[in-house]
C-alpha positions as CSV (number, residue, x, y, z in Angstrom):
1,M,-2.3,4.1,13.4
2,R,-1.2,0.7,14.6
3,T,2.5,1.2,14.0
4,R,4.9,4.1,13.4
5,G,8.1,3.3,11.5
6,A,8.8,0.5,9.0
7,S,11.6,-2.0,9.0
8,S,11.0,-2.9,5.3
9,C,13.3,0.1,4.7
10,C,11.7,1.4,1.5
11,I,13.6,4.6,0.7
12,Y,10.6,6.3,-0.9
13,C,8.2,5.8,2.0
14,F,6.0,8.9,2.4
15,A,5.5,8.0,6.1
16,R,9.1,8.6,7.0
17,P,8.5,12.3,8.1
18,T,6.2,11.0,10.9
19,H,9.3,10.1,12.9
20,A,10.4,13.7,12.9
21,Y,7.4,14.6,15.0
22,L,9.0,12.4,17.7
23,D,12.4,14.2,17.3
24,L,13.7,11.0,15.6
25,S,15.4,10.6,12.3
26,P,13.2,9.9,9.2
27,G,16.1,7.8,8.0
28,L,17.7,5.1,10.2
29,D,15.4,5.7,13.2
30,F,12.3,5.2,11.0
31,E,13.7,1.8,10.0
32,T,14.9,0.6,13.4
33,R,12.7,2.3,16.1
34,I,9.3,0.9,15.4
35,F,6.4,2.1,17.7
36,R,3.3,0.0,18.0
37,K,-0.1,0.0,19.8
38,P,-0.4,-3.5,21.3
39,D,-3.9,-2.7,22.5
40,A,-5.1,-1.6,19.1
41,P,-7.5,-4.6,18.7
42,E,-9.1,-3.9,22.1
43,R,-9.5,-0.2,21.2
44,L,-11.0,-1.2,17.9
45,R,-13.5,-3.4,19.7
46,E,-14.5,-0.6,22.0
47,E,-15.1,1.7,19.0
48,L,-17.2,-0.8,17.1
49,S,-19.2,-1.6,20.2
50,H,-20.3,2.0,20.7
51,P,-24.0,2.3,20.1
52,K,-23.5,5.3,17.8
53,Y,-20.9,3.7,15.6
54,R,-22.0,3.3,11.9
55,A,-20.0,0.9,9.8
56,A,-18.2,2.0,6.6
57,P,-15.2,0.3,4.9
58,L,-11.9,0.7,6.7
59,A,-8.5,0.6,5.1
60,L,-5.4,-0.9,6.7
61,G,-1.8,-0.3,5.4
62,I,-2.3,3.3,4.1
63,N,0.4,4.9,6.2
64,T,2.8,2.0,6.9
65,D,2.3,-1.6,5.6
66,A,-0.2,-3.7,7.5
67,Y,2.2,-6.6,7.0
68,Q,5.6,-5.2,7.5
69,P,8.2,-7.6,9.1
70,I,7.2,-6.7,12.7
71,E,3.8,-8.2,12.1
72,R,5.3,-11.7,12.2
73,S,5.8,-11.4,15.9
74,E,3.3,-8.7,16.9
75,R,0.3,-10.1,15.0
76,L,-1.5,-6.8,15.4
77,T,-3.0,-7.0,11.9
78,R,-4.1,-10.5,12.5
79,R,-5.9,-9.5,15.8
80,L,-7.5,-6.5,14.2
81,L,-8.9,-8.8,11.4
82,E,-10.3,-11.2,14.0
83,V,-12.2,-8.3,15.5
84,L,-13.4,-7.0,12.2
85,W,-14.6,-10.5,11.1
86,E,-16.4,-11.0,14.4
87,F,-18.3,-7.7,13.9
88,R,-18.7,-8.4,10.1
89,H,-17.0,-5.1,9.4
90,P,-15.7,-4.4,5.8
91,V,-12.0,-3.7,5.4
92,H,-9.5,-3.2,2.5
93,I,-5.8,-3.9,2.9
94,V,-3.0,-2.3,0.9
95,T,0.3,-4.2,1.2
96,K,3.5,-5.2,-0.6
97,S,4.0,-8.3,1.6
98,A,3.4,-12.0,1.1
99,L,2.7,-12.3,4.8
100,I,-1.0,-11.4,4.0
101,L,-1.3,-15.1,2.9
102,R,-0.9,-16.2,6.6
103,D,-4.4,-14.8,7.3
104,L,-6.2,-16.4,4.4
105,D,-8.3,-18.4,6.9
106,I,-9.9,-15.1,7.9
107,L,-9.6,-13.1,4.6
108,A,-11.2,-15.7,2.3
109,P,-14.5,-16.0,4.3
110,M,-14.6,-12.2,4.7
111,A,-14.2,-11.9,0.9
112,A,-16.9,-14.4,0.3
113,A,-19.2,-12.2,2.3
114,N,-18.0,-9.1,0.4
115,L,-16.3,-7.8,3.5
116,F,-12.7,-7.8,2.2
117,S,-10.6,-6.8,-0.8
118,A,-6.9,-6.2,-1.2
119,T,-4.4,-4.2,-3.2
120,L,-0.8,-5.3,-3.8
121,S,1.6,-2.6,-4.6
122,V,4.4,-3.4,-7.0
123,T,7.1,-0.8,-7.5
124,T,9.3,-2.6,-10.1
125,L,9.8,-6.0,-11.7
126,D,13.6,-5.4,-11.7
127,R,15.1,-7.5,-8.9
128,H,18.2,-5.4,-8.6
129,I,16.3,-2.1,-8.2
130,A,13.9,-3.7,-5.7
131,R,16.8,-5.0,-3.6
132,V,18.4,-1.6,-3.2
133,M,15.1,0.5,-3.1
134,E,13.1,-1.7,-0.6
135,P,15.6,-4.2,0.8
136,R,13.4,-6.0,3.3
137,A,10.2,-6.0,1.3
138,A,8.9,-9.0,-0.7
139,T,10.6,-9.5,-4.0
140,P,8.6,-8.4,-7.1
141,M,7.8,-11.9,-8.2
142,K,6.7,-12.9,-4.7
143,R,4.2,-10.0,-4.8
144,I,2.8,-11.2,-8.2
145,E,2.5,-14.7,-6.8
146,T,0.7,-13.3,-3.8
147,I,-1.8,-11.7,-6.1
148,R,-2.3,-15.1,-7.8
149,T,-2.9,-16.9,-4.5
150,L,-5.3,-14.3,-3.2
151,S,-7.2,-14.4,-6.4
152,A,-7.4,-18.2,-6.4
153,A,-8.9,-17.9,-2.9
154,G,-11.7,-15.8,-4.2
155,I,-10.4,-12.5,-3.0
156,R,-10.8,-9.4,-5.2
157,V,-7.3,-8.0,-5.7
158,N,-6.0,-4.8,-7.3
159,V,-2.5,-4.2,-8.6
160,L,-1.0,-0.8,-7.8
161,A,2.1,0.3,-9.7
162,A,3.5,2.6,-7.0
163,P,5.5,4.6,-6.6
164,L,6.5,5.1,-10.2
165,I,9.8,6.9,-10.4
166,P,10.4,8.7,-13.7
167,G,13.6,7.7,-15.3
168,L,14.0,4.7,-13.0
169,T,10.8,2.6,-12.9
170,C,8.1,4.4,-14.8
171,H,8.9,2.6,-18.0
172,E,7.6,-0.6,-16.3
173,L,4.1,0.6,-15.8
174,E,2.6,-1.6,-18.5
175,N,4.6,-4.6,-17.5
176,I,3.6,-4.3,-13.9
177,L,-0.1,-4.0,-14.8
178,K,0.2,-6.9,-17.2
179,A,1.9,-9.2,-14.7
180,G,-0.8,-8.3,-12.1
181,A,-3.6,-9.0,-14.6
182,E,-2.2,-12.3,-15.6
183,A,-2.0,-13.3,-11.9
184,G,-5.7,-12.5,-11.4
185,A,-5.9,-8.8,-10.4
186,I,-9.2,-7.2,-11.6
187,R,-8.3,-3.5,-11.3
188,G,-5.1,-1.5,-11.6
189,G,-3.8,1.8,-10.3
190,Y,-0.6,3.9,-10.3
191,I,0.9,6.7,-8.2
192,P,4.0,8.8,-9.2
193,V,6.6,9.0,-6.4
194,R,6.0,11.5,-3.7
195,L,8.9,13.1,-1.8
196,P,7.4,15.2,1.1
197,H,9.6,17.0,3.7
198,E,12.8,15.1,4.6
199,I,12.3,12.4,2.1
200,K,13.5,14.7,-0.7
201,L,17.1,14.7,0.8
202,L,17.0,11.0,1.7
203,F,15.9,10.0,-1.7
204,E,18.4,12.2,-3.5
205,D,21.3,10.8,-1.4
206,W,20.1,7.3,-2.1
207,L,19.7,8.0,-5.8
208,R,23.2,9.5,-6.2
209,L,24.7,6.6,-4.3
210,N,23.0,3.8,-6.1
211,F,22.3,5.3,-9.6
212,P,24.8,8.1,-10.0
213,D,24.7,7.9,-13.8
214,R,21.0,8.8,-14.0
215,A,20.4,10.7,-10.8
216,D,20.1,14.2,-12.3
217,R,17.8,12.9,-15.1
218,V,15.5,11.2,-12.5
219,L,15.3,14.3,-10.3
220,N,14.6,16.6,-13.3
221,R,11.8,14.3,-14.5
222,I,10.3,14.3,-11.0
223,R,10.4,18.1,-11.0
224,A,8.6,18.0,-14.4
225,L,5.8,16.0,-12.7
226,R,5.7,18.3,-9.7
227,G,5.5,21.8,-11.0
228,G,9.3,22.3,-11.0
229,K,9.7,21.0,-7.4
230,L,10.5,17.6,-6.0
231,N,7.2,17.4,-4.2
232,D,3.7,18.8,-4.7
233,P,1.6,18.8,-1.5
234,N,-1.6,19.9,-3.4
235,F,-4.4,17.5,-2.4
236,K,-5.9,17.5,-5.9
237,T,-2.6,16.7,-7.8
238,R,-0.2,15.0,-5.4
239,M,-1.4,11.5,-6.4
240,T,-1.1,12.1,-10.2
241,G,1.3,14.9,-10.9
242,T,0.9,17.7,-13.4
243,G,2.3,18.7,-16.8
244,L,3.2,16.9,-19.9
245,E,5.0,14.1,-18.1
246,A,1.9,13.4,-15.9
247,D,-0.4,13.6,-18.9
248,L,1.6,11.0,-20.9
249,L,1.8,8.7,-17.8
250,K,-2.0,8.9,-17.4
251,Q,-2.5,8.1,-21.1
252,R,-0.3,5.0,-20.9
253,Y,-2.1,3.9,-17.8
254,E,-5.5,4.2,-19.3
255,L,-4.5,2.3,-22.4
256,A,-2.9,-0.5,-20.3
257,L,-6.1,-0.8,-18.1
258,R,-8.2,-1.5,-21.2
259,R,-5.5,-3.7,-22.8
260,Y,-5.2,-6.0,-19.8
261,G,-8.7,-5.9,-18.6
262,L,-8.0,-4.1,-15.4
263,D,-10.9,-1.7,-15.7
264,A,-13.6,-3.8,-13.9
265,P,-16.3,-1.8,-12.3
266,R,-15.7,-0.9,-8.7
267,T,-17.7,-3.2,-6.3
268,P,-18.2,-1.5,-2.9
269,L,-17.7,-3.6,0.2
270,N,-20.8,-4.5,2.1
271,S,-21.5,-2.5,5.3
272,T,-25.0,-3.9,5.9
273,Q,-23.9,-7.0,7.7
274,F,-22.3,-5.1,10.6
275,R,-23.1,-6.5,14.0
276,G,-23.4,-3.4,16.1
277,G,-22.8,-3.4,19.8
278,D,-21.1,-6.5,21.2
279,P,-21.5,-9.3,18.7
280,Q,-20.8,-11.9,21.4
281,M,-24.1,-11.0,22.9
282,C,-25.7,-12.7,20.0
283,L,-24.7,-16.0,21.6
284,F,-27.1,-15.5,24.5
């Protein structure tokens, strides 16, 4: 983990409970007290240089966004990418930030060598909902334009409708996938909202404050997706949900994939180009 905490302030972020392990608040502390590993690139270099290391695709941005606002000054993701490119190591990035475009000079050549692909997550196309739900993240249209720019640079991009919130944003599934496809995305995905641990209370407070007229309906529909609870930790079902609500969502998703051409075959990143040991030794 490069960073812990996220100043993009997304209320639904499933990583918020990680701050509780530090006896800090998953609410305000998570948004304002950001922990980072400034030596992460050096530690990555050590790992990749180990003679027993075997390359396989890495993923950045799974816990907290690889391009959250602090990256502008810390440049940790940038430095990690420099190491990965030097070692010819494959990597996939999941982000909701347009800041990824800053690193096109690295990402485009990596993509050309089949060492890089990206996923842009889009929660909603509604500017008002986005502003109150993820106030410091890129606007919805900015994310769609980022997909367009990455695709134009020859990078394989997926569009991820996530998290989908029943009764608030889930009706946008088809429009999100369509917008991503028109911008150049080749595959699509979706994830219903997850509310583990303390996030349940934070999310409900936020919902009742910002959408009091529909709060109960939203919470009840989330429960319908999660076996009567606000969260389902089961590994096999937590990313899709269960029950009639989940089945209907899946059917809509599969129809939209075919309709918008987002069902391209998966193309694995290439791990055979990996330069084991210290790649700088190749210069001698």
